Every structure is written in structure tokens, then in C-alpha cells.
N, CA, C and O atoms as CSV, one atom per row, in Angstrom:
chain,resi,resn,atom,element,x,y,z
A,1,UNK,N,N,2.334,-27.693,-21.776
A,1,UNK,CA,C,1.722,-26.377,-21.709
A,1,UNK,C,C,2.775,-25.378,-21.260
A,1,UNK,O,O,3.632,-25.685,-20.431
A,2,UNK,N,N,2.698,-24.207,-21.808
A,2,UNK,CA,C,3.619,-23.134,-21.459
A,2,UNK,C,C,2.903,-22.215,-20.454
A,2,UNK,O,O,2.106,-21.355,-20.829
A,3,UNK,N,N,3.210,-22.425,-19.177
A,3,UNK,CA,C,2.500,-21.737,-18.095
A,3,UNK,C,C,2.633,-20.210,-18.177
A,3,UNK,O,O,1.675,-19.490,-17.896
A,4,UNK,N,N,3.807,-19.719,-18.558
A,4,UNK,CA,C,4.016,-18.267,-18.668
A,4,UNK,C,C,3.113,-17.642,-19.717
A,4,UNK,O,O,2.594,-16.543,-19.522
A,5,UNK,N,N,2.926,-18.339,-20.826
A,5,UNK,CA,C,2.049,-17.818,-21.874
A,5,UNK,C,C,0.586,-17.834,-21.436
A,5,UNK,O,O,-0.172,-16.924,-21.773
A,6,UNK,N,N,0.190,-18.860,-20.689
A,6,UNK,CA,C,-1.181,-18.918,-20.177
A,6,UNK,C,C,-1.440,-17.753,-19.229
A,6,UNK,O,O,-2.477,-17.096,-19.317
A,7,UNK,N,N,-0.495,-17.498,-18.320
A,7,UNK,CA,C,-0.642,-16.379,-17.380
A,7,UNK,C,C,-0.710,-15.047,-18.123
A,7,UNK,O,O,-1.533,-14.190,-17.804
A,8,UNK,N,N,0.156,-14.882,-19.108
A,8,UNK,CA,C,0.171,-13.636,-19.884
A,8,UNK,C,C,-1.127,-13.483,-20.665
A,8,UNK,O,O,-1.689,-12.390,-20.722
A,9,UNK,N,N,-1.609,-14.570,-21.266
A,9,UNK,CA,C,-2.874,-14.520,-22.008
A,9,UNK,C,C,-4.033,-14.143,-21.090
A,9,UNK,O,O,-4.903,-13.359,-21.471
A,10,UNK,N,N,-4.042,-14.700,-19.885
A,10,UNK,CA,C,-5.115,-14.378,-18.932
A,10,UNK,C,C,-5.077,-12.899,-18.552
A,10,UNK,O,O,-6.112,-12.236,-18.504
A,11,UNK,N,N,-3.879,-12.392,-18.284
A,11,UNK,CA,C,-3.744,-10.972,-17.934
A,11,UNK,C,C,-4.170,-10.085,-19.103
A,11,UNK,O,O,-4.943,-9.145,-18.920
A,12,UNK,N,N,-3.663,-10.386,-20.313
A,12,UNK,CA,C,-3.999,-9.565,-21.480
A,12,UNK,C,C,-5.467,-9.686,-21.848
A,12,UNK,O,O,-6.053,-8.740,-22.374
A,13,UNK,N,N,-6.075,-10.849,-21.577
A,13,UNK,CA,C,-7.513,-11.017,-21.812
A,13,UNK,C,C,-8.329,-10.143,-20.876
A,13,UNK,O,O,-9.276,-9.481,-21.300
A,14,UNK,N,N,-7.959,-10.143,-19.599
A,14,UNK,CA,C,-8.645,-9.275,-18.631
A,14,UNK,C,C,-8.472,-7.807,-19.020
A,14,UNK,O,O,-9.413,-7.018,-18.941
A,15,UNK,N,N,-7.263,-7.454,-19.440
A,15,UNK,CA,C,-6.994,-6.075,-19.860
A,15,UNK,C,C,-7.833,-5.710,-21.082
A,15,UNK,O,O,-8.312,-4.581,-21.187
A,16,UNK,N,N,-8.014,-6.652,-22.005
A,16,UNK,CA,C,-8.861,-6.414,-23.184
A,16,UNK,C,C,-10.294,-6.069,-22.785
A,16,UNK,O,O,-10.898,-5.140,-23.322
A,17,UNK,N,N,-10.818,-6.827,-21.844
A,17,UNK,CA,C,-12.187,-6.581,-21.381
A,17,UNK,C,C,-12.286,-5.220,-20.699
A,17,UNK,O,O,-13.240,-4.476,-20.922
A,18,UNK,N,N,-11.299,-4.900,-19.869
A,18,UNK,CA,C,-11.310,-3.592,-19.192
A,18,UNK,C,C,-11.229,-2.446,-20.196
A,18,UNK,O,O,-11.959,-1.462,-20.079
A,19,UNK,N,N,-10.344,-2.573,-21.178
A,19,UNK,CA,C,-10.199,-1.513,-22.182
A,19,UNK,C,C,-11.440,-1.402,-23.049
A,19,UNK,O,O,-11.851,-0.299,-23.409
A,20,UNK,N,N,-12.040,-2.534,-23.387
A,20,UNK,CA,C,-13.282,-2.505,-24.158
A,20,UNK,C,C,-14.414,-1.842,-23.399
A,20,UNK,O,O,-15.207,-1.097,-23.974
A,21,UNK,N,N,-14.486,-2.116,-22.105
A,21,UNK,CA,C,-15.502,-1.487,-21.252
A,21,UNK,C,C,-15.258,0.014,-21.156
A,21,UNK,O,O,-16.189,0.817,-21.217
A,22,UNK,N,N,-13.990,0.375,-21.003
A,22,UNK,CA,C,-13.625,1.793,-20.955
A,22,UNK,C,C,-14.034,2.488,-22.255
A,22,UNK,O,O,-14.554,3.604,-22.225
A,23,UNK,N,N,-13.803,1.835,-23.388
A,23,UNK,CA,C,-14.164,2.429,-24.680
A,23,UNK,C,C,-15.672,2.611,-24.797
A,23,UNK,O,O,-16.147,3.641,-25.275
A,24,UNK,N,N,-16.417,1.610,-24.360
A,24,UNK,CA,C,-17.872,1.648,-24.497
A,24,UNK,C,C,-18.525,2.671,-23.580
A,24,UNK,O,O,-19.574,3.222,-23.912
A,25,UNK,N,N,-17.914,2.927,-22.434
A,25,UNK,CA,C,-18.571,3.801,-21.464
A,25,UNK,C,C,-17.858,5.136,-21.246
A,25,UNK,O,O,-18.507,6.181,-21.246
A,26,UNK,N,N,-16.565,5.122,-21.064
A,26,UNK,CA,C,-15.857,6.363,-20.754
A,26,UNK,C,C,-15.336,7.098,-21.978
A,26,UNK,O,O,-15.510,8.310,-22.102
A,27,UNK,N,N,-14.704,6.373,-22.870
A,27,UNK,CA,C,-14.076,6.991,-24.033
A,27,UNK,C,C,-15.106,7.570,-24.987
A,27,UNK,O,O,-14.844,8.550,-25.685
A,28,UNK,N,N,-16.272,6.958,-25.008
A,28,UNK,CA,C,-17.351,7.408,-25.893
A,28,UNK,C,C,-17.737,8.870,-25.632
A,28,UNK,O,O,-18.222,9.567,-26.523
A,29,UNK,N,N,-17.512,9.310,-24.406
A,29,UNK,CA,C,-17.870,10.688,-24.032
A,29,UNK,C,C,-16.912,11.729,-24.590
A,29,UNK,O,O,-17.301,12.877,-24.805
A,30,UNK,N,N,-15.658,11.337,-24.829
A,30,UNK,CA,C,-14.644,12.323,-25.237
A,30,UNK,C,C,-14.091,12.104,-26.637
A,30,UNK,O,O,-13.370,12.958,-27.151
A,31,UNK,N,N,-14.414,10.977,-27.265
A,31,UNK,CA,C,-13.865,10.663,-28.584
A,31,UNK,C,C,-14.966,10.632,-29.638
A,31,UNK,O,O,-16.099,10.237,-29.361
A,32,UNK,N,N,-14.615,11.052,-30.848
A,32,UNK,CA,C,-15.579,10.947,-31.940
A,32,UNK,C,C,-15.609,9.500,-32.436
A,32,UNK,O,O,-14.818,8.675,-31.981
A,33,UNK,N,N,-16.502,9.194,-33.351
A,33,UNK,CA,C,-16.683,7.813,-33.819
A,33,UNK,C,C,-15.421,7.246,-34.465
A,33,UNK,O,O,-15.089,6.078,-34.258
A,34,UNK,N,N,-14.720,8.064,-35.243
A,34,UNK,CA,C,-13.507,7.582,-35.911
A,34,UNK,C,C,-12.417,7.241,-34.888
A,34,UNK,O,O,-11.757,6.209,-35.010
A,35,UNK,N,N,-12.229,8.091,-33.896
A,35,UNK,CA,C,-11.226,7.844,-32.865
A,35,UNK,C,C,-11.607,6.633,-32.031
A,35,UNK,O,O,-10.747,5.822,-31.689
A,36,UNK,N,N,-12.866,6.502,-31.704
A,36,UNK,CA,C,-13.354,5.342,-30.954
A,36,UNK,C,C,-13.127,4.057,-31.745
A,36,UNK,O,O,-12.790,3.023,-31.168
A,37,UNK,N,N,-13.308,4.118,-33.050
A,37,UNK,CA,C,-13.081,2.958,-33.912
A,37,UNK,C,C,-11.617,2.524,-33.887
A,37,UNK,O,O,-11.331,1.327,-33.902
A,38,UNK,N,N,-10.698,3.468,-33.850
A,38,UNK,CA,C,-9.269,3.154,-33.766
A,38,UNK,C,C,-8.984,2.395,-32.477
A,38,UNK,O,O,-8.305,1.368,-32.491
A,39,UNK,N,N,-9.500,2.899,-31.371
A,39,UNK,CA,C,-9.289,2.256,-30.071
A,39,UNK,C,C,-9.888,0.860,-30.053
A,39,UNK,O,O,-9.269,-0.088,-29.570
A,40,UNK,N,N,-11.106,0.742,-30.587
A,40,UNK,CA,C,-11.784,-0.554,-30.610
A,40,UNK,C,C,-11.047,-1.568,-31.483
A,40,UNK,O,O,-11.076,-2.763,-31.189
A,41,UNK,N,N,-10.395,-1.119,-32.542
A,41,UNK,CA,C,-9.576,-2.014,-33.360
A,41,UNK,C,C,-8.435,-2.572,-32.516
A,41,UNK,O,O,-8.118,-3.758,-32.607
A,42,UNK,N,N,-7.827,-1.736,-31.709
A,42,UNK,CA,C,-6.761,-2.192,-30.815
A,42,UNK,C,C,-7.247,-3.255,-29.844
A,42,UNK,O,O,-6.581,-4.273,-29.652
A,43,UNK,N,N,-8.402,-3.027,-29.231
A,43,UNK,CA,C,-8.907,-4.009,-28.260
A,43,UNK,C,C,-9.323,-5.305,-28.947
A,43,UNK,O,O,-9.124,-6.392,-28.403
A,44,UNK,N,N,-9.900,-5.191,-30.143
A,44,UNK,CA,C,-10.330,-6.386,-30.873
A,44,UNK,C,C,-9.126,-7.258,-31.243
A,44,UNK,O,O,-9.147,-8.468,-31.017
A,45,UNK,N,N,-8.092,-6.659,-31.802
A,45,UNK,CA,C,-6.910,-7.437,-32.175
A,45,UNK,C,C,-6.166,-7.957,-30.943
A,45,UNK,O,O,-5.581,-9.039,-30.981
A,46,UNK,N,N,-6.188,-7.205,-29.876
A,46,UNK,CA,C,-5.583,-7.702,-28.645
A,46,UNK,C,C,-6.310,-8.962,-28.193
A,46,UNK,O,O,-5.680,-9.959,-27.840
A,47,UNK,N,N,-7.634,-8.912,-28.205
A,47,UNK,CA,C,-8.409,-10.056,-27.743
A,47,UNK,C,C,-8.218,-11.272,-28.658
A,47,UNK,O,O,-8.096,-12.398,-28.176
A,48,UNK,N,N,-8.194,-11.044,-29.979
A,48,UNK,CA,C,-7.945,-12.154,-30.903
A,48,UNK,C,C,-6.627,-12.840,-30.564
A,48,UNK,O,O,-6.540,-14.068,-30.544
A,49,UNK,N,N,-5.619,-12.045,-30.302
A,49,UNK,CA,C,-4.288,-12.612,-30.114
A,49,UNK,C,C,-4.046,-13.118,-28.698
A,49,UNK,O,O,-3.048,-13.792,-28.443
A,50,UNK,N,N,-4.948,-12.801,-27.780
A,50,UNK,CA,C,-4.943,-13.473,-26.473
A,50,UNK,C,C,-5.250,-14.950,-26.705
A,50,UNK,O,O,-4.619,-15.820,-26.104
A,51,UNK,N,N,-6.216,-15.230,-27.572
A,51,UNK,CA,C,-6.548,-16.618,-27.889
A,51,UNK,C,C,-5.415,-17.297,-28.656
A,51,UNK,O,O,-5.155,-18.484,-28.459
A,52,UNK,N,N,-4.745,-16.550,-29.527
A,52,UNK,CA,C,-3.605,-17.120,-30.252
A,52,UNK,C,C,-2.489,-17.479,-29.275
A,52,UNK,O,O,-1.861,-18.529,-29.407
A,53,UNK,N,N,-2.245,-16.619,-28.304
A,53,UNK,CA,C,-1.217,-16.880,-27.296
A,53,UNK,C,C,-1.587,-18.099,-26.451
A,53,UNK,O,O,-0.735,-18.938,-26.158
A,54,UNK,N,N,-2.851,-18.192,-26.065
A,54,UNK,CA,C,-3.303,-19.361,-25.300
A,54,UNK,C,C,-3.172,-20.639,-26.135
A,54,UNK,O,O,-2.811,-21.692,-25.610
A,55,UNK,N,N,-3.462,-20.545,-27.418
A,55,UNK,CA,C,-3.308,-21.693,-28.307
A,55,UNK,C,C,-1.838,-22.117,-28.378
A,55,UNK,O,O,-1.526,-23.306,-28.307
A,56,UNK,N,N,-0.946,-21.145,-28.518
A,56,UNK,CA,C,0.490,-21.454,-28.546
A,56,UNK,C,C,0.910,-22.138,-27.248
A,56,UNK,O,O,1.703,-23.080,-27.262
A,57,UNK,N,N,0.378,-21.661,-26.136
A,57,UNK,CA,C,0.713,-22.256,-24.836
A,57,UNK,C,C,0.260,-23.707,-24.766
A,57,UNK,O,O,0.996,-24.564,-24.277
A,58,UNK,N,N,-0.932,-23.985,-25.244
A,58,UNK,CA,C,-1.462,-25.352,-25.210
A,58,UNK,C,C,-0.740,-26.263,-26.209
A,58,UNK,O,O,-0.460,-27.423,-25.906
A,59,UNK,N,N,-0.446,-25.737,-27.386
A,59,UNK,CA,C,0.252,-26.540,-28.386
A,59,UNK,C,C,1.690,-26.857,-27.981
A,59,UNK,O,O,2.259,-27.860,-28.412
A,60,UNK,N,N,2.261,-26.004,-27.160
A,60,UNK,CA,C,3.646,-26.217,-26.728
A,60,UNK,C,C,3.808,-27.536,-25.972
A,60,UNK,O,O,4.883,-28.136,-25.992
A,61,UNK,N,N,2.755,-27.981,-25.312
A,61,UNK,CA,C,2.826,-29.262,-24.585
A,61,UNK,C,C,3.006,-30.435,-25.555
A,61,UNK,O,O,3.789,-31.349,-25.296
A,62,UNK,N,N,2.283,-30.401,-26.658
A,62,UNK,CA,C,2.353,-31.469,-27.646
A,62,UNK,C,C,3.511,-31.291,-28.621
A,62,UNK,O,O,4.122,-32.266,-29.059
A,63,UNK,N,N,3.809,-30.028,-28.959
A,63,UNK,CA,C,4.855,-29.713,-29.932
A,63,UNK,C,C,5.882,-28.754,-29.309
A,63,UNK,O,O,5.947,-27.588,-29.697
A,64,UNK,N,N,6.665,-29.225,-28.366
A,64,UNK,CA,C,7.609,-28.319,-27.683
A,64,UNK,C,C,8.827,-28.003,-28.555
A,64,UNK,O,O,9.804,-28.752,-28.563
A,65,UNK,N,N,8.759,-26.896,-29.282
A,65,UNK,CA,C,9.900,-26.501,-30.106
A,65,UNK,C,C,10.027,-24.982,-30.136
A,65,UNK,O,O,9.154,-24.258,-29.657
A,66,UNK,N,N,11.124,-24.522,-30.704
A,66,UNK,CA,C,11.431,-23.090,-30.713
A,66,UNK,C,C,10.424,-22.268,-31.517
A,66,UNK,O,O,10.161,-21.113,-31.181
A,67,UNK,N,N,9.866,-22.845,-32.559
A,67,UNK,CA,C,8.908,-22.097,-33.373
A,67,UNK,C,C,7.607,-21.830,-32.618
A,67,UNK,O,O,7.051,-20.734,-32.701
A,68,UNK,N,N,7.128,-22.820,-31.893
A,68,UNK,CA,C,5.910,-22.623,-31.097
A,68,UNK,C,C,6.193,-21.588,-30.008
A,68,UNK,O,O,5.379,-20.697,-29.763
A,69,UNK,N,N,7.330,-21.709,-29.368
A,69,UNK,CA,C,7.712,-20.741,-28.337
A,69,UNK,C,C,7.848,-19.338,-28.931
A,69,UNK,O,O,7.399,-18.359,-28.334
A,70,UNK,N,N,8.468,-19.248,-30.105
A,70,UNK,CA,C,8.629,-17.945,-30.767
A,70,UNK,C,C,7.277,-17.327,-31.119
A,70,UNK,O,O,7.113,-16.108,-31.055
A,71,UNK,N,N,6.315,-18.161,-31.488
A,71,UNK,CA,C,4.992,-17.628,-31.834
A,71,UNK,C,C,4.385,-16.883,-30.646
A,71,UNK,O,O,3.769,-15.831,-30.818
A,72,UNK,N,N,4.558,-17.428,-29.446
A,72,UNK,CA,C,4.042,-16.753,-28.255
A,72,UNK,C,C,4.682,-15.392,-28.046
A,72,UNK,O,O,3.997,-14.413,-27.749
A,73,UNK,N,N,5.988,-15.335,-28.201
A,73,UNK,CA,C,6.705,-14.056,-28.058
A,73,UNK,C,C,6.227,-13.067,-29.117
A,73,UNK,O,O,6.005,-11.893,-28.822
A,74,UNK,N,N,6.072,-13.542,-30.339
A,74,UNK,CA,C,5.619,-12.664,-31.424
A,74,UNK,C,C,4.203,-12.150,-31.187
A,74,UNK,O,O,3.910,-10.992,-31.483
A,75,UNK,N,N,3.317,-12.999,-30.655
A,75,UNK,CA,C,1.963,-12.535,-30.352
A,75,UNK,C,C,1.981,-11.467,-29.258
A,75,UNK,O,O,1.258,-10.475,-29.350
A,76,UNK,N,N,2.796,-11.662,-28.233
A,76,UNK,CA,C,2.893,-10.670,-27.147
A,76,UNK,C,C,3.443,-9.351,-27.677
A,76,UNK,O,O,2.890,-8.287,-27.397
A,77,UNK,N,N,4.525,-9.418,-28.439
A,77,UNK,CA,C,5.107,-8.191,-28.998
A,77,UNK,C,C,4.149,-7.518,-29.976
A,77,UNK,O,O,4.076,-6.291,-30.043
A,78,UNK,N,N,3.413,-8.334,-30.735
A,78,UNK,CA,C,2.424,-7.782,-31.657
A,78,UNK,C,C,1.333,-7.020,-30.919
A,78,UNK,O,O,0.916,-5.945,-31.351
A,79,UNK,N,N,0.871,-7.580,-29.804
A,79,UNK,CA,C,-0.146,-6.895,-29.000
A,79,UNK,C,C,0.397,-5.567,-28.487
A,79,UNK,O,O,-0.285,-4.544,-28.547
A,80,UNK,N,N,1.622,-5.589,-27.985
A,80,UNK,CA,C,2.220,-4.365,-27.451
A,80,UNK,C,C,2.352,-3.301,-28.533
A,80,UNK,O,O,1.973,-2.148,-28.326
A,81,UNK,N,N,2.891,-3.689,-29.692
A,81,UNK,CA,C,3.124,-2.695,-30.743
A,81,UNK,C,C,1.866,-2.329,-31.510
A,81,UNK,O,O,1.615,-1.145,-31.738
A,82,UNK,N,N,1.067,-3.310,-31.915
A,82,UNK,CA,C,-0.130,-3.011,-32.695
A,82,UNK,C,C,-1.196,-2.342,-31.832
A,82,UNK,O,O,-1.575,-1.194,-32.066
A,83,UNK,N,N,-1.665,-3.070,-30.843
A,83,UNK,CA,C,-2.742,-2.534,-30.010
A,83,UNK,C,C,-2.261,-1.351,-29.181
A,83,UNK,O,O,-2.948,-0.335,-29.080
A,84,UNK,N,N,-1.088,-1.484,-28.592
A,84,UNK,CA,C,-0.549,-0.394,-27.775
A,84,UNK,C,C,-0.411,0.902,-28.547
A,84,UNK,O,O,-0.722,1.974,-28.027
A,85,UNK,N,N,0.055,0.812,-29.790
A,85,UNK,CA,C,0.203,2.030,-30.593
A,85,UNK,C,C,-1.156,2.651,-30.915
A,85,UNK,O,O,-1.279,3.873,-30.988
A,86,UNK,N,N,-2.169,1.818,-31.106
A,86,UNK,CA,C,-3.507,2.360,-31.364
A,86,UNK,C,C,-4.087,3.027,-30.118
A,86,UNK,O,O,-4.785,4.035,-30.225
A,87,UNK,N,N,-3.806,2.480,-28.952
A,87,UNK,CA,C,-4.262,3.115,-27.712
A,87,UNK,C,C,-3.583,4.476,-27.527
A,87,UNK,O,O,-4.232,5.466,-27.188
A,88,UNK,N,N,-2.283,4.505,-27.753
A,88,UNK,CA,C,-1.539,5.766,-27.608
A,88,UNK,C,C,-1.978,6.770,-28.679
A,88,UNK,O,O,-2.091,7.965,-28.406
A,89,UNK,N,N,-2.223,6.282,-29.886
A,89,UNK,CA,C,-2.680,7.169,-30.964
A,89,UNK,C,C,-4.039,7.778,-30.626
A,89,UNK,O,O,-4.280,8.951,-30.909
A,90,UNK,N,N,-4.918,6.995,-30.026
A,90,UNK,CA,C,-6.214,7.510,-29.584
A,90,UNK,C,C,-6.019,8.623,-28.564
A,90,UNK,O,O,-6.666,9.667,-28.646
A,91,UNK,N,N,-5.131,8.401,-27.610
A,91,UNK,CA,C,-4.798,9.415,-26.593
A,91,UNK,C,C,-4.270,10.670,-27.267
A,91,UNK,O,O,-4.644,11.783,-26.897
A,92,UNK,N,N,-3.398,10.492,-28.258
A,92,UNK,CA,C,-2.811,11.616,-29.000
A,92,UNK,C,C,-3.897,12.448,-29.683
A,92,UNK,O,O,-3.864,13.678,-29.646
A,93,UNK,N,N,-4.857,11.767,-30.303
A,93,UNK,CA,C,-5.931,12.473,-31.001
A,93,UNK,C,C,-6.805,13.244,-30.005
A,93,UNK,O,O,-7.086,14.425,-30.207
A,94,UNK,N,N,-7.224,12.582,-28.950
A,94,UNK,CA,C,-8.127,13.210,-27.981
A,94,UNK,C,C,-7.502,14.453,-27.351
A,94,UNK,O,O,-8.171,15.473,-27.188
A,95,UNK,N,N,-6.215,14.364,-26.998
A,95,UNK,CA,C,-5.548,15.480,-26.326
A,95,UNK,C,C,-4.708,16.331,-27.269
A,95,UNK,O,O,-3.960,17.200,-26.822
A,96,UNK,N,N,-4.827,16.084,-28.582
A,96,UNK,CA,C,-4.161,16.886,-29.605
A,96,UNK,C,C,-2.660,17.052,-29.319
A,96,UNK,O,O,-2.154,18.172,-29.250
A,97,UNK,N,N,-1.969,15.939,-29.155
A,97,UNK,CA,C,-0.541,15.937,-28.843
A,97,UNK,C,C,0.244,15.778,-30.142
A,97,UNK,O,O,0.191,14.724,-30.776
A,98,UNK,N,N,0.955,16.799,-30.529
A,98,UNK,CA,C,1.677,16.808,-31.805
A,98,UNK,C,C,2.922,15.927,-31.788
A,98,UNK,O,O,3.336,15.425,-32.833
A,99,UNK,N,N,3.513,15.738,-30.636
A,99,UNK,CA,C,4.798,15.031,-30.570
A,99,UNK,C,C,4.692,13.521,-30.709
A,99,UNK,O,O,5.720,12.849,-30.789
A,100,UNK,N,N,3.515,12.977,-30.738
A,100,UNK,CA,C,3.363,11.532,-30.826
A,100,UNK,C,C,3.022,11.036,-32.239
A,100,UNK,O,O,2.501,9.932,-32.392
A,101,UNK,N,N,3.305,11.827,-33.252
A,101,UNK,CA,C,2.975,11.426,-34.627
A,101,UNK,C,C,3.691,10.151,-35.054
A,101,UNK,O,O,3.162,9.397,-35.869
A,102,UNK,N,N,4.854,9.901,-34.533
A,102,UNK,CA,C,5.661,8.725,-34.890
A,102,UNK,C,C,5.014,7.405,-34.472
A,102,UNK,O,O,5.369,6.349,-34.997
A,103,UNK,N,N,4.084,7.455,-33.547
A,103,UNK,CA,C,3.497,6.231,-32.985
A,103,UNK,C,C,2.801,5.380,-34.051
A,103,UNK,O,O,2.720,4.159,-33.912
A,104,UNK,N,N,2.300,6.015,-35.109
A,104,UNK,CA,C,1.580,5.274,-36.154
A,104,UNK,C,C,2.486,4.305,-36.900
A,104,UNK,O,O,1.994,3.371,-37.533
A,105,UNK,N,N,3.775,4.501,-36.841
A,105,UNK,CA,C,4.703,3.602,-37.535
A,105,UNK,C,C,4.876,2.269,-36.805
A,105,UNK,O,O,5.376,1.306,-37.386
A,106,UNK,N,N,4.467,2.207,-35.546
A,106,UNK,CA,C,4.567,0.961,-34.783
A,106,UNK,C,C,3.433,-0.006,-35.108
A,106,UNK,O,O,3.591,-1.220,-34.975
A,107,UNK,N,N,2.298,0.528,-35.531
A,107,UNK,CA,C,1.125,-0.309,-35.788
A,107,UNK,C,C,1.395,-1.377,-36.855
A,107,UNK,O,O,1.123,-2.553,-36.609
A,108,UNK,N,N,1.921,-1.010,-38.031
A,108,UNK,CA,C,2.171,-2.062,-39.020
A,108,UNK,C,C,3.262,-3.048,-38.596
A,108,UNK,O,O,3.228,-4.215,-38.987
A,109,UNK,N,N,4.220,-2.588,-37.804
A,109,UNK,CA,C,5.242,-3.514,-37.291
A,109,UNK,C,C,4.568,-4.560,-36.409
A,109,UNK,O,O,4.877,-5.748,-36.498
A,110,UNK,N,N,3.645,-4.113,-35.557
A,110,UNK,CA,C,2.881,-5.053,-34.734
A,110,UNK,C,C,2.081,-6.026,-35.578
A,110,UNK,O,O,1.984,-7.208,-35.246
A,111,UNK,N,N,1.506,-5.537,-36.670
A,111,UNK,CA,C,0.753,-6.410,-37.577
A,111,UNK,C,C,1.639,-7.475,-38.208
A,111,UNK,O,O,1.233,-8.630,-38.339
A,112,UNK,N,N,2.838,-7.091,-38.595
A,112,UNK,CA,C,3.793,-8.053,-39.160
A,112,UNK,C,C,4.179,-9.091,-38.103
A,112,UNK,O,O,4.346,-10.268,-38.422
A,113,UNK,N,N,4.319,-8.660,-36.854
A,113,UNK,CA,C,4.631,-9.601,-35.780
A,113,UNK,C,C,3.492,-10.600,-35.574
A,113,UNK,O,O,3.737,-11.779,-35.317
A,114,UNK,N,N,2.251,-10.133,-35.687
A,114,UNK,CA,C,1.110,-11.055,-35.604
A,114,UNK,C,C,1.204,-12.114,-36.709
A,114,UNK,O,O,1.053,-13.308,-36.450
A,115,UNK,N,N,1.453,-11.663,-37.936
A,115,UNK,CA,C,1.558,-12.589,-39.069
A,115,UNK,C,C,2.695,-13.581,-38.836
A,115,UNK,O,O,2.535,-14.781,-39.058
A,116,UNK,N,N,3.833,-13.077,-38.390
A,116,UNK,CA,C,4.986,-13.948,-38.120
A,116,UNK,C,C,4.647,-14.961,-37.023
A,116,UNK,O,O,5.078,-16.112,-37.090
A,117,UNK,N,N,3.885,-14.541,-36.024
A,117,UNK,CA,C,3.472,-15.452,-34.961
A,117,UNK,C,C,2.627,-16.594,-35.492
A,117,UNK,O,O,2.831,-17.751,-35.125
A,118,UNK,N,N,1.676,-16.267,-36.359
A,118,UNK,CA,C,0.823,-17.312,-36.936
A,118,UNK,C,C,1.637,-18.258,-37.813
A,118,UNK,O,O,1.407,-19.467,-37.806
A,119,UNK,N,N,2.585,-17.710,-38.567
A,119,UNK,CA,C,3.421,-18.559,-39.414
A,119,UNK,C,C,4.310,-19.475,-38.573
A,119,UNK,O,O,4.468,-20.654,-38.892
A,120,UNK,N,N,4.887,-18.936,-37.502
A,120,UNK,CA,C,5.703,-19.764,-36.604
A,120,UNK,C,C,4.869,-20.874,-35.974
A,120,UNK,O,O,5.337,-22.004,-35.832
A,121,UNK,N,N,3.648,-20.556,-35.602
A,121,UNK,CA,C,2.760,-21.561,-35.025
A,121,UNK,C,C,2.522,-22.691,-36.029
A,121,UNK,O,O,2.612,-23.870,-35.685
A,122,UNK,N,N,2.221,-22.319,-37.256
A,122,UNK,CA,C,1.970,-23.304,-38.304
A,122,UNK,C,C,3.216,-24.140,-38.595
A,122,UNK,O,O,3.142,-25.366,-38.679
A,123,UNK,N,N,4.343,-23.479,-38.747
A,123,UNK,CA,C,5.586,-24.194,-39.048
A,123,UNK,C,C,6.041,-25.050,-37.872
A,123,UNK,O,O,6.625,-26.115,-38.070
A,124,UNK,N,N,5.781,-24.597,-36.663
A,124,UNK,CA,C,6.154,-25.366,-35.476
A,124,UNK,C,C,5.406,-26.672,-35.373
A,124,UNK,O,O,5.961,-27.679,-34.934
A,125,UNK,N,N,4.165,-26.663,-35.768
A,125,UNK,CA,C,3.368,-27.894,-35.763
A,125,UNK,C,C,3.815,-28.795,-36.906
A,125,UNK,O,O,3.968,-30.004,-36.730
A,126,UNK,N,N,4.022,-28.208,-38.062
A,126,UNK,CA,C,4.459,-28.973,-39.238
A,126,UNK,C,C,5.825,-29.619,-38.998
A,126,UNK,O,O,6.039,-30.790,-39.311
A,127,UNK,N,N,6.735,-28.834,-38.437
A,127,UNK,CA,C,8.079,-29.323,-38.159
A,127,UNK,C,C,8.048,-30.483,-37.159
A,127,UNK,O,O,8.777,-31.462,-37.321
A,128,UNK,N,N,7.214,-30.375,-36.136
A,128,UNK,CA,C,7.110,-31.436,-35.136
A,128,UNK,C,C,6.521,-32.708,-35.717
A,128,UNK,O,O,6.950,-33.808,-35.369
A,129,UNK,N,N,5.549,-32.568,-36.594
A,129,UNK,CA,C,4.949,-33.754,-37.225
A,129,UNK,C,C,5.975,-34.465,-38.101
A,129,UNK,O,O,5.991,-35.694,-38.159
A,130,UNK,N,N,6.827,-33.710,-38.777
A,130,UNK,CA,C,7.871,-34.299,-39.598
A,130,UNK,C,C,8.834,-35.100,-38.733
A,130,UNK,O,O,9.244,-36.195,-39.117
A,131,UNK,N,N,9.199,-34.566,-37.572
A,131,UNK,CA,C,10.115,-35.250,-36.652
A,131,UNK,C,C,9.493,-36.529,-36.099
A,131,UNK,O,O,10.186,-37.528,-35.901
A,132,UNK,N,N,8.158,-36.494,-35.846
A,132,UNK,CA,C,7.461,-37.679,-35.361
A,132,UNK,C,C,7.538,-38.813,-36.380
A,132,UNK,O,O,7.730,-39.970,-36.003
A,133,UNK,N,N,7.392,-38.496,-37.659
A,133,UNK,CA,C,7.436,-39.513,-38.717
A,133,UNK,C,C,8.847,-40.091,-38.841
A,133,UNK,O,O,9.021,-41.285,-39.085
A,134,UNK,N,N,9.853,-39.225,-38.670
A,134,UNK,CA,C,11.240,-39.675,-38.785
A,134,UNK,C,C,11.647,-40.566,-37.621
A,134,UNK,O,O,12.453,-41.484,-37.773
A,135,UNK,N,N,11.065,-40.275,-36.439
A,135,UNK,CA,C,11.467,-40.965,-35.203
A,135,UNK,C,C,10.828,-42.255,-35.023
A,135,UNK,O,O,11.079,-42.935,-34.027
């Protein structure tokens, strides 16, 4: 088990719940439905990838290799860039901040990192099984 990934997943999971609660109760008062939907997409994908990170942490015990480890890093970076950019974009919309237009370019990069994380997870398990057969 990768203890650092478990700790990070627990923290990001708690943060997901807090942000979701904030969206449901506080943000609803100041954001329109479209803006609220953007924020909620960020929290939803963050929460999905908390479970992916926890899975990577658990799989690392059985399949300790660089690909499984890389998947955890990619999931964390994906959460920061994908979800984080959506949170900042929501803030930009609510407060009409013109200087943060560039933030939308981080969202697809975060999405690509999520995809890369899932692929690394899959390849890390496949690669380890191949080594088991050879050994």
C-alpha cells in the first residue's frame, strides 16, 4: 500500500465533501445554474479520482512498479488542474474577473492527466502480471 496516496486521497475526499456542501448551500445563493454546474463538475471529478487514487494506493502493494506510482501522481495533478481550474473559473464568473480567462486552458490538460493516470494504472497491472509469469 502506498501510504502517501491514501493520506492524500483521504484529504482530497474530505475536501470534495466540503466543496460539494459549499456548492449546495452557499454557492447556490450567488451563482446561476450554469455556473453552479461548472463547480459541481469539478467536485464530481475530484471525488471520482479520489477513489482512483485510493485504488492506485491499494494496488501498489500487490503491483509495486513505476506505472502504478505514476498513476497516483497523474490523478493528483489531474485533480489540481481539472477540478482546480473549474473552481477558479467559477470564482472568475461570479466576481467578473477578466484577467483569469486563461484558466480554462488548464481544464483539458487535467482531463488528459486523468486519462493518462487510468492508462498507467492499467499498464502497471498488466506489466506486473507479465513479470509474474516470467519469474
